[in-house]
C-alpha positions in Angstrom: -6.5 -2.0 -8.6 -7.9 1.4 -7.5 -4.5 3.0 -8.2 -4.5 1.4 -11.6 -8.0 2.8 -12.3 -6.9 6.2 -11.1 -4.0 6.3 -13.5 -6.2 5.2 -16.3 -8.8 7.9 -15.6 -6.1 10.6 -15.4 -4.6 9.4 -18.6 -8.0 9.5 -20.3 -8.8 13.0 -19.1 -5.3 14.2 -20.1 -5.7 12.8 -23.6 -9.2 14.3 -24.0 -8.6 17.9 -23.1 -6.0 20.6 -23.9 -3.4 21.5 -21.3 -4.9 24.9 -20.6 -8.3 23.3 -19.9 -6.7 20.6 -17.8 -5.1 23.2 -15.5 -8.2 25.4 -15.5 -11.1 23.0 -14.8 -10.6 19.5 -16.2 -8.4 18.4 -13.2 -11.7 18.2 -11.2 -13.1 15.5 -13.4 -11.4 12.5 -11.6 -12.4 13.9 -8.2 -16.1 14.3 -9.4 -16.0 10.7 -10.7 -15.1 9.5 -7.2 -18.5 10.7 -5.8 -20.6 7.8 -7.3 -17.8 5.4 -6.4 -18.0 6.6 -2.8 -21.7 5.8 -2.8 -21.0 2.3 -4.3 -18.4 1.6 -1.5 -20.9 2.7 1.1 -23.5 0.3 -0.4 -21.0 -2.5 -0.3 -20.0 -1.8 3.3 -23.5 -1.8 4.7 -24.1 -5.2 3.0 -21.1 -6.9 4.4 -21.9 -9.9 6.6 -20.4 -10.2 10.1 -17.9 -13.0 10.7 -19.2 -16.2 12.3 -17.2 -15.5 15.5 -18.7 -12.0 15.9 -22.2 -13.3 15.2 -21.8 -15.8 18.0 -20.6 -13.0 20.4 -23.6 -10.9 19.4 -26.0 -13.7 20.0 -24.6 -14.2 23.5 -24.7 -10.4 24.1 -21.0 -10.5 25.0 -19.7 -7.9 22.5 -17.4 -5.2 23.8 -19.2 -2.0 24.6 -16.1 0.2 24.4 -13.8 -1.6 21.9 -11.4 1.3 21.4 -10.8 1.8 25.1 -10.5 -2.0 25.7 -8.1 -2.2 22.7 -5.8 0.5 24.1 -6.0 -1.1 27.6 -5.4 -4.7 26.7 -3.5 -4.8 23.4 -1.5 -1.5 23.0 1.7 -3.3 21.9 -0.1 -5.4 19.3 -1.7 -2.2 17.9 1.7 -0.6 17.8 3.2 -3.5 15.9 0.3 -3.4 13.4 0.9 0.4 12.9 4.7 -0.2 12.4 4.2 -2.9 9.8 1.5 -0.9 8.1 3.9 2.1 8.0 6.5 -0.1 6.4 4.3 -1.6 3.7 2.4 1.5 2.8 5.5 3.7 2.7 7.0 1.3 0.1 3.6 1.2 -1.6 3.2 5.0 -1.7 6.7 5.4 -3.1 6.1 2.9 -5.9 2.5 3.6 -6.7 2.5 7.4 -6.4 6.1 8.7 -6.6 7.6 6.6 -9.3 5.2 8.0 -12.0 6.2 11.5 -10.8 9.8 10.6 -11.1 9.4 9.2 -14.6 7.7 12.5 -15.7 9.3 15.3 -13.8 12.9 14.0 -13.3 13.4 11.5 -16.2 11.5 13.4 -18.8 9.2 10.7 -20.1 6.1 11.9 -21.9 3.3 12.4 -19.4 0.5 10.6 -21.3 2.7 7.5 -21.9 3.6 7.3 -18.2 -0.1 7.4 -17.2 -0.8 4.4 -19.5 2.3 2.6 -18.3 1.3 3.2 -14.6 -2.2 1.8 -15.2 -0.9 -1.3 -16.8 2.0 -1.9 -14.4 0.0 -1.4 -11.2 -2.9 -3.6 -12.6 -0.5 -6.4 -13.5 1.4 -6.1 -10.2 -1.8 -6.2 -8.2 -2.6 -9.6 -9.6 0.3 -11.1 -7.7 -1.3 -10.3 -4.3 -3.6 -13.4 -4.3 -0.5 -15.5 -5.2 1.4 -14.2 -2.1 -1.8 -14.8 0.0 -2.1 -18.4 -1.2 1.6 -18.9 -0.6 1.3 -17.6 3.0 -1.5 -20.2 3.6 1.0 -22.9 2.8 4.2 -21.7 4.4 2.8 -19.3 7.1 2.4 -15.6 7.2 5.7 -14.8 9.0 8.2 -16.0 6.3 6.6 -13.7 3.8 6.1 -10.8 6.2 9.8 -10.9 7.1 10.9 -11.8 3.5 9.1 -8.8 1.9 10.9 -6.1 3.8 14.2 -7.9 3.6 13.8 -8.1 -0.2 13.1 -4.4 -0.1 16.3 -3.7 1.8 18.3 -5.7 -0.8 16.5 -4.7 -4.0 15.2 -1.1 -3.6 18.4 0.7 -4.3 19.6 -1.5 -7.2 16.1 -1.3 -8.8 16.1 2.5 -8.4 19.5 2.7 -9.9 18.4 0.9 -13.0 15.2 2.9 -13.2 16.9 6.3 -12.9 19.8 5.5 -15.3 18.0 3.8 -18.1 16.7 5.7 -21.1 14.6 2.8 -22.2 10.9 3.1 -21.2 10.3 -0.6 -21.6 13.1 -1.4 -19.2 11.8 1.3 -16.8 8.4 -0.4 -17.0 9.9 -3.8 -16.1 11.6 -2.2 -13.1 8.4 -0.5 -12.2 6.6 -3.9 -12.3 9.3 -5.5 -10.2 8.8 -2.8 -7.6 5.0 -3.3 -7.7 5.3 -7.0 -7.2 7.6 -6.4 -4.3 4.9 -4.2 -2.7 2.4 -7.1 -3.0 4.7 -9.5 -1.2 3.7 -7.6 2.0 0.0 -8.5 1.5 -0.2 -11.4 4.0 0.4 -8.8 6.7 -3.2 -7.6 6.3 -4.5 -11.0 7.4 -2.1 -11.1 10.4 -3.4 -7.7 11.5 -6.9 -9.1 12.2 -5.5 -12.5 13.4 -3.6 -10.6 16.1 -6.6 -9.7 18.2 -9.5 -11.5 19.9 -12.9 -11.3 18.2 -14.3 -8.8 20.7 -11.8 -6.0 19.7 -10.6 -7.4 16.4 -12.1 -4.8 14.0 -11.4 -1.7 16.2 -7.8 -2.7 17.2 -6.7 -3.8 13.8 -8.3 -0.8 12.1 -6.8 1.7 14.6 -3.3 0.3 14.1 -3.6 0.1 10.4 -4.9 3.7 10.0 -2.3 5.1 12.3 0.4 3.5 10.2 -1.1 4.5 6.8 -1.6 8.1 8.1 2.1 8.4 8.8 3.2 6.8 5.5 1.0 9.2 3.5 3.9 11.7 3.6 6.2 9.2 1.7 5.7 10.7 -1.8 6.3 14.3 -0.6 9.4 13.1 1.4 10.7 11.3 -1.7 10.4 14.5 -3.7 12.0 16.5 -0.9 14.9 14.0 -0.7 15.6 14.3 -4.4 15.6 18.1 -4.2 17.8 18.2 -1.1 20.3 15.5 -2.1 20.2 15.8 -5.9 20.1 12.0 -6.0 17.2 10.3 -7.9 17.9 7.1 -5.9 17.3 8.7 -2.5 13.6 7.6 -2.3 14.9 4.1 -2.3 16.8 4.7 1.0 13.5 5.9 2.5 11.9 2.6 1.4 14.9 0.8 3.0 14.5 2.6 6.3 10.7 1.7 6.3 11.6 -1.9 5.5 13.9 -2.1 8.5 10.9 -1.1 10.7 8.9 -3.7 8.9 11.3 -6.5 9.7 11.3 -5.6 13.4 7.5 -5.4 13.5 7.1 -8.7 11.6 9.4 -10.5 14.0 7.2 -9.5 16.9 3.8 -9.9 15.4 2.0 -13.1 16.3 1.3 -15.5 13.4 -1.8 -17.6 14.0 -1.8 -19.2 10.5 -1.9 -23.0 10.3 1.2 -23.1 8.0 3.5 -21.5 10.6 
């Protein structure tokens, strides 16, 4: 929903000021608005309650004193799997939520303001499917969805990009955009598996380290997508990047331990 809000803010700023002012100073407005949001997030973080399991460890004074070292010593492969699956899901996510709007504006020539509104709506609607996939994984287990999401990406990414890049109808482009967004949310049960993969004493550190390592590497996906289009001349080439990341996701999902009751 944060990506949706970001597109909405950019659309509002773009609609409110002239192009010259936007390039001169108004582009800073969305960044300045993030400052109070950062304080809000900090307030929320410090008020979060610990899990029951961790509270019990703390009461017994058996918490891990050096959780990062212990994570690297006792669970390096699990952290690597978390990083690999995170790389897969966030590479696909970055391509869809960041690069597609750039593609629509710069390569396909749609009006910038319209694309911002479309992006805000599509990402907002697509995000609503995440709880559905989460509830589904509670019933059938995490693994089927964790494997199914990247397989669906392998099968659908290129055809969806072909429709997206050859259509001149913005409504159809929006539907394809929404389908790609829902596909991203199908990966969401993986977040639960990340923390379920580690014992309580190292759970936060190990899962966070693996997750952030994966997302750091995937952050280059939008730039790589633009570079692929420039080098190959094919507007569909970012889809092949998503496919490659999805292959890594399948391999990681097959090796991650699923502790859900539905599996």
